[in-house]
MIDOVO-110148 format. One record per residue (C-alpha): residue number from 1; x, y, z; residue in three letters. Coordinates in steps of 0.05 Angstrom, whole numbers. Example, Ala and Ser with C-alpha at 12.3 -4.5 7.8 and 13.67 -1.06 7.14 Angstrom:
BEGIN
{r 1,{246,-90,156},ALA}
{r 2,{273,-21,143},SER}
***
This chain:
BEGIN
{r 1,{2146,893,914},MET}
{r 2,{2168,915,980},LYS}
{r 3,{2237,919,965},TYR}
{r 4,{2217,949,902},LEU}
{r 5,{2182,1006,933},LEU}
{r 6,{2237,1017,978},LEU}
{r 7,{2296,1019,929},SER}
{r 8,{2261,1069,887},ILE}
{r 9,{2253,1113,943},ILE}
{r 10,{2319,1115,962},ALA}
{r 11,{2336,1147,892},SER}
{r 12,{2300,1197,909},THR}
{r 13,{2337,1247,944},LEU}
{r 14,{2192,1278,1028},LEU}
{r 15,{1829,1485,1007},THR}
{r 16,{1884,1534,960},ILE}
{r 17,{1928,1565,1006},GLY}
{r 18,{1900,1638,996},CYS}
{r 19,{1905,1657,1062},ASN}
{r 20,{1964,1677,1096},ALA}
{r 21,{1998,1627,1149},PRO}
{r 22,{1984,1644,1220},SER}
{r 23,{2016,1693,1266},ASN}
{r 24,{2058,1651,1294},LYS}
{r 25,{2088,1623,1226},GLU}
{r 26,{2091,1691,1199},VAL}
{r 27,{2134,1720,1263},GLU}
{r 28,{2187,1660,1260},TYR}
{r 29,{2176,1648,1181},GLY}
{r 30,{2187,1585,1139},ASN}
{r 31,{2248,1610,1092},PRO}
{r 32,{2268,1564,1034},GLU}
{r 33,{2326,1518,1035},ALA}
{r 34,{2383,1549,995},GLU}
{r 35,{2370,1519,924},GLY}
{r 36,{2294,1520,923},PHE}
{r 37,{2263,1527,863},ASN}
{r 38,{2219,1593,880},ILE}
{r 39,{2223,1624,815},GLN}
{r 40,{2186,1561,784},ASP}
{r 41,{2142,1551,845},SER}
{r 42,{2067,1571,843},ASP}
{r 43,{2054,1618,902},PRO}
{r 44,{1997,1577,919},GLU}
{r 45,{2042,1508,924},ALA}
{r 46,{2087,1557,968},ILE}
{r 47,{2034,1580,1016},ALA}
{r 48,{2001,1505,1028},ILE}
{r 49,{2072,1482,1044},ALA}
{r 50,{2080,1535,1104},ASP}
{r 51,{2009,1518,1128},GLU}
{r 52,{2032,1444,1132},VAL}
{r 53,{2095,1472,1168},MET}
{r 54,{2057,1502,1215},GLU}
{r 55,{1998,1446,1229},ALA}
{r 56,{2061,1397,1245},MET}
{r 57,{2089,1448,1300},GLY}
{r 58,{2119,1505,1258},GLY}
{r 59,{2186,1513,1235},ARG}
{r 60,{2210,1546,1304},LYS}
{r 61,{2196,1479,1337},ALA}
{r 62,{2220,1433,1271},TRP}
{r 63,{2289,1480,1272},ASP}
{r 64,{2292,1465,1355},GLY}
{r 65,{2282,1396,1349},THR}
{r 66,{2352,1361,1357},LYS}
{r 67,{2347,1287,1358},TYR}
{r 68,{2299,1242,1323},ILE}
{r 69,{2302,1165,1327},LYS}
{r 70,{2263,1117,1284},TRP}
{r 71,{2254,1043,1264},ASN}
{r 72,{2249,1039,1196},PHE}
{r 73,{2198,981,1176},PHE}
{r 74,{2231,934,1228},ASN}
{r 75,{2297,943,1185},SER}
{r 76,{2336,984,1216},ARG}
{r 77,{2339,1035,1270},ARG}
{r 78,{2362,1103,1263},HIS}
{r 79,{2379,1167,1313},VAL}
{r 80,{2401,1231,1274},TRP}
{r 81,{2428,1294,1301},ASN}
{r 82,{2395,1338,1261},LYS}
{r 83,{2438,1398,1287},HIS}
{r 84,{2501,1364,1268},THR}
{r 85,{2469,1315,1215},ASN}
{r 86,{2507,1258,1256},ASP}
{r 87,{2468,1191,1251},VAL}
{r 88,{2470,1122,1283},VAL}
{r 89,{2446,1063,1235},ILE}
{r 90,{2435,991,1278},GLU}
{r 91,{2414,934,1233},GLY}
{r 92,{2354,901,1261},ILE}
{r 93,{2351,835,1211},ARG}
{r 94,{2435,838,1198},ASP}
{r 95,{2476,859,1247},THR}
{r 96,{2519,928,1239},PHE}
{r 97,{2535,996,1272},THR}
{r 98,{2542,1049,1232},ILE}
{r 99,{2569,1122,1263},ASN}
{r 100,{2575,1168,1216},MET}
{r 101,{2560,1246,1189},ASN}
{r 102,{2516,1248,1128},ILE}
{r 103,{2551,1312,1101},ASP}
{r 104,{2627,1292,1110},SER}
{r 105,{2615,1215,1104},GLU}
{r 106,{2659,1206,1153},LEU}
{r 107,{2656,1151,1207},GLY}
{r 108,{2663,1080,1230},SER}
{r 109,{2624,1014,1215},VAL}
{r 110,{2615,949,1265},LYS}
{r 111,{2592,884,1221},LEU}
{r 112,{2569,829,1270},GLY}
{r 113,{2620,861,1329},GLY}
{r 114,{2672,875,1294},THR}
{r 115,{2695,944,1261},GLU}
{r 116,{2715,951,1196},LEU}
{r 117,{2792,979,1183},THR}
{r 118,{2795,971,1109},LYS}
{r 119,{2791,1041,1083},ALA}
{r 120,{2756,1011,1013},ASP}
{r 121,{2703,973,1057},SER}
{r 122,{2691,1033,1103},LEU}
{r 123,{2676,1073,1051},ASP}
{r 124,{2636,1025,1017},LYS}
{r 125,{2591,1019,1089},TYR}
{r 126,{2586,1084,1093},LEU}
{r 127,{2566,1102,1026},LYS}
{r 128,{2514,1052,1034},ARG}
{r 129,{2491,1078,1103},GLY}
{r 130,{2484,1143,1076},LYS}
{r 131,{2441,1120,1023},GLY}
{r 132,{2398,1086,1073},MET}
{r 133,{2389,1142,1117},TRP}
{r 134,{2375,1191,1059},ILE}
{r 135,{2316,1135,1040},ASN}
{r 136,{2295,1123,1109},ASP}
{r 137,{2293,1197,1128},ALA}
{r 138,{2252,1215,1068},TYR}
{r 139,{2195,1175,1092},TRP}
{r 140,{2194,1202,1161},LEU}
{r 141,{2209,1274,1149},VAL}
{r 142,{2187,1291,1076},MET}
{r 143,{2131,1345,1099},PRO}
{r 144,{2184,1385,1128},TYR}
{r 145,{2224,1386,1068},LYS}
{r 146,{2166,1413,1020},LEU}
{r 147,{2219,1470,1012},LYS}
{r 148,{2274,1435,999},ASP}
{r 149,{2338,1445,959},SER}
{r 150,{2327,1429,889},GLY}
{r 151,{2248,1426,894},VAL}
{r 152,{2196,1453,846},THR}
{r 153,{2130,1455,883},LEU}
{r 154,{2063,1463,840},LYS}
{r 155,{1989,1469,861},PHE}
{r 156,{1958,1414,820},LEU}
{r 157,{1883,1435,853},GLY}
{r 158,{1848,1387,885},LYS}
{r 159,{1839,1301,887},ASP}
{r 160,{1804,1253,932},THR}
{r 161,{1854,1214,973},THR}
{r 162,{1851,1131,975},GLN}
{r 163,{1807,1147,1030},GLN}
{r 164,{1764,1195,999},GLY}
{r 165,{1779,1264,1031},VAL}
{r 166,{1784,1314,983},MET}
{r 167,{1851,1352,986},SER}
{r 168,{1896,1403,963},ASP}
{r 169,{1951,1367,921},VAL}
{r 170,{2021,1394,919},LEU}
{r 171,{2074,1361,864},GLU}
{r 172,{2145,1371,879},LEU}
{r 173,{2199,1350,825},THR}
{r 174,{2267,1368,840},PHE}
{r 175,{2335,1389,803},GLU}
{r 176,{2414,1362,814},SER}
{r 177,{2384,1326,874},VAL}
{r 178,{2389,1249,895},GLY}
{r 179,{2408,1196,841},ASN}
{r 180,{2346,1203,793},THR}
{r 181,{2317,1266,797},PRO}
{r 182,{2264,1254,745},ASP}
{r 183,{2219,1225,807},ASN}
{r 184,{2152,1264,820},LYS}
{r 185,{2112,1261,881},TYR}
{r 186,{2044,1290,892},GLU}
{r 187,{2028,1300,960},VAL}
{r 188,{1951,1307,990},TYR}
{r 189,{1944,1358,1039},VAL}
{r 190,{1874,1350,1083},ASP}
{r 191,{1831,1412,1079},PRO}
{r 192,{1822,1407,1158},ASP}
{r 193,{1884,1389,1189},SER}
{r 194,{1932,1420,1135},ARG}
{r 195,{1969,1354,1146},LEU}
{r 196,{1996,1311,1096},VAL}
{r 197,{1948,1240,1086},THR}
{r 198,{1985,1213,1024},GLN}
{r 199,{2034,1212,973},TRP}
{r 200,{2037,1191,901},ASP}
{r 201,{2109,1160,868},PHE}
{r 202,{2129,1172,798},TYR}
{r 203,{2180,1137,761},THR}
{r 204,{2186,1201,719},LYS}
{r 205,{2159,1261,723},TYR}
{r 206,{2132,1257,654},THR}
{r 207,{2093,1191,674},ASP}
{r 208,{2007,1199,676},SER}
{r 209,{2012,1145,728},LEU}
{r 210,{2036,1130,792},PRO}
{r 211,{2085,1078,817},ARG}
{r 212,{2049,1072,884},PHE}
{r 213,{2001,1109,938},GLN}
{r 214,{2021,1110,1003},ILE}
{r 215,{1977,1137,1056},PRO}
{r 216,{2004,1174,1118},TRP}
{r 217,{1953,1161,1180},ASP}
{r 218,{1964,1160,1255},ASN}
{r 219,{1996,1239,1259},TRP}
{r 220,{2022,1238,1337},GLN}
{r 221,{2057,1287,1372},LYS}
{r 222,{2134,1276,1393},HIS}
{r 223,{2171,1331,1430},GLY}
{r 224,{2145,1407,1393},ASP}
{r 225,{2139,1368,1326},ILE}
{r 226,{2090,1326,1295},MET}
{r 227,{2106,1260,1258},LEU}
{r 228,{2065,1210,1224},SER}
{r 229,{2090,1135,1220},GLY}
{r 230,{2033,1097,1191},ASP}
{r 231,{2045,1072,1113},ARG}
{r 232,{1992,1029,1114},GLY}
{r 233,{1992,951,1122},GLY}
{r 234,{2061,923,1145},ASN}
{r 235,{2098,990,1120},ARG}
{r 236,{2101,1017,1199},GLN}
{r 237,{2160,1069,1222},LEU}
{r 238,{2157,1048,1286},THR}
{r 239,{2195,1066,1357},GLU}
{r 240,{2187,1142,1338},VAL}
{r 241,{2217,1184,1393},ALA}
{r 242,{2240,1261,1394},VAL}
{r 243,{2287,1282,1454},GLY}
{r 244,{2353,1302,1492},ASP}
{r 245,{2359,1232,1518},SER}
{r 246,{2376,1211,1450},LEU}
{r 247,{2440,1242,1459},ALA}
{r 248,{2464,1182,1493},MET}
{r 249,{2464,1145,1429},TYR}
{r 250,{2524,1192,1405},PHE}
{r 251,{2563,1184,1470},THR}
{r 252,{2574,1104,1466},LYS}
***
């Protein structure tokens, strides 16, 4: 089930908020990404997304964060230069290192310490690396991507999390992003902290029941932003770190 759950996520390409965000967020703004479906998104949902951003440290702090590191379920380690989209992916269970740019899909790959030189093999592993990063990053930073390209946001009202907390629920559907844009998420936002505390995954946006429900627990401050690494049970994102000291990964 664990591996099915991970592969499903990888195919995805992350109180009613009637009050305006705080002055801090209004001053800097939380503009939607180009391609965000603002026309079909609910104003209430957009307002809640802005509150979530503010609760995590604010858009200015997010934009200013350059390097993020995490260990994805003790399977692979990522270091991401968010400003350039350069990434280093290190295998933990398997011995590999991928250095690449997510946008250009150019880079280098080492398997067992040996660098790949054949173009077809290199291309295959770089595409695989991009897929790993898309999946694994969404498990960590989805709440920062509520107004991402291709997203439509709806406010579904209130519902109770698995922990029994009545929360605001946002629906995320997608258009022309990822390999399976029919996916749908329902994201639960705590009424007090305004942090995401649960997500429900639907294989198709027409499904009435979620494929699974996953908590977002143990929010911690890293640098100027908040990140959550606890997805319940053995689904843990560990070694979470933020800061310029991670630049060393890109100079090896």
